[in-house]
KEROGU-704634 format. One record per residue (C-alpha): x, y, z. Coordinates in steps of 0.1 Angstrom, whole numbers, padded with zeros to 4 digits, always signed. Last residue first. Example, Ala and Ser with C-alpha at 12.3 -4.5 7.8 and 13.67 -1.06 7.14 Angstrom:
BEGIN
+0137-0011+0071+0123-0045+0078
//
This chain:
BEGIN
+0144+0080+0029+0154+0046+0042+0157+0012+0024+0168-0016+0047+0178-0049+0032+0179-0075+0058+0204-0103+0064+0219-0087+0095+0222-0053+0079+0223-0044+0042+0217-0007+0040+0201+0013+0012+0197+0051+0012+0169+0068-0007+0169+0106-0009+0134+0110-0023+0133+0135-0052+0095+0132-0058+0072+0111-0038+0056+0076-0039+0080+0048-0040+0077+0023-0068+0096-0009-0061+0110-0025-0092+0117-0062-0089+0145-0083-0104+0157-0119-0098+0187-0126-0120+0185-0159-0139+0202-0188-0121+0236-0206-0123+0253-0182-0100+0230-0161-0080+0221-0125-0088+0196-0104-0069+0184-0072-0086+0163-0045-0068+0152-0016-0089+0142+0013-0066+0117+0038-0080+0112+0075-0073+0081+0092-0085+0065+0122-0100+0092+0140-0121+0116+0111-0125+0138+0092-0102+0157+0059-0105+0176+0042-0076+0195+0011-0086+0203-0016-0060+0224-0047-0068+0224-0076-0043+0248-0105-0049+0277-0088-0030+0254-0082+0000+0251-0119+0005+0217-0136+0002+0208-0165+0026+0185-0143+0046+0173-0113+0026+0144-0099+0046+0130-0066+0032+0127-0035+0053+0111-0004+0039+0113+0034+0046+0109+0061+0073+0078+0049+0092+0086+0013+0082+0069-0007+0056+0073-0045+0056+0089-0071+0034+0078-0107+0029+0091-0105-0006+0057-0113-0022+0039-0091+0003+0063-0062-0004+0058-0067-0041+0020-0067-0037+0021-0036-0015+0043-0018-0040+0019-0026-0068-0010-0013-0047+0008+0021-0044+0016+0022-0081-0021+0017-0092-0029+0016-0129+0001+0033-0145+0026+0015-0123+0008-0018-0130+0012-0013-0167+0049-0007-0163+0052-0038-0142+0041-0060-0172+0018-0087-0159+0030-0123-0162+0057-0123-0135+0039-0151-0116+0037-0130-0085+0022-0101-0106-0003-0125-0122-0014-0137-0088-0019-0101-0076-0039-0093-0107-0063-0121-0100-0066-0111-0064-0074-0075-0074-0100-0087-0100-0117-0110-0075-0119-0082-0049-0133-0058-0074-0158-0084-0086-0172-0090-0051-0197-0062-0051-0217-0076-0080-0249-0057-0077-0237-0024-0092-0217-0043-0119-0248-0062-0130-0269-0030-0131-0243-0014-0153-0244-0044-0177-0281-0043-0178-0281-0006-0185-0256-0010-0213-0274-0040-0228-0305-0017-0231-0338-0024-0214-0368-0017-0237-0372-0054-0244-0390-0060-0211-0398-0097-0209-0370-0106-0185-0378-0075-0164-0414-0085-0161-0404-0120-0150-0379-0106-0125-0405-0083-0110-0430-0112-0107-0404-0133-0089-0396-0104-0065-0433-0101-0057-0436-0139-0052-0406-0139-0028-0421-0109-0009-0454-0127-0005-0436-0159+0007-0417-0139+0033-0448-0121+0045-0467-0153+0050-0499-0161+0030
//
């Protein structure tokens, strides 16, 4: 008998014993499943990303779960990028008069609320959570780009 076939039969016997073993608890089986399912974290992150883009997940919940990931998702959605001293978000086709920027600070974080208004449409709003306390955020609208610096 080949080594491969012997290993396959051994694994098959282990699985049979496991299926007939009533001493295993649902909690241990659940834990074992999560240890073997390495792709679940990736699937969950992508699912959450899709919900964020669709506006279906409250931003306050995301801020509690993982604020740095939330910023990455929003930057990806807006085709923005991080700079060493801030962020740059392309705003081609938007005039500076239609962009409203509110900077909000609390004890642990600074947030930038970006609102874009266009006649005949609902305002487009996103809250960008910035890590750090008391950041001196400055906003510049240059050549169709919003540049946030701190």
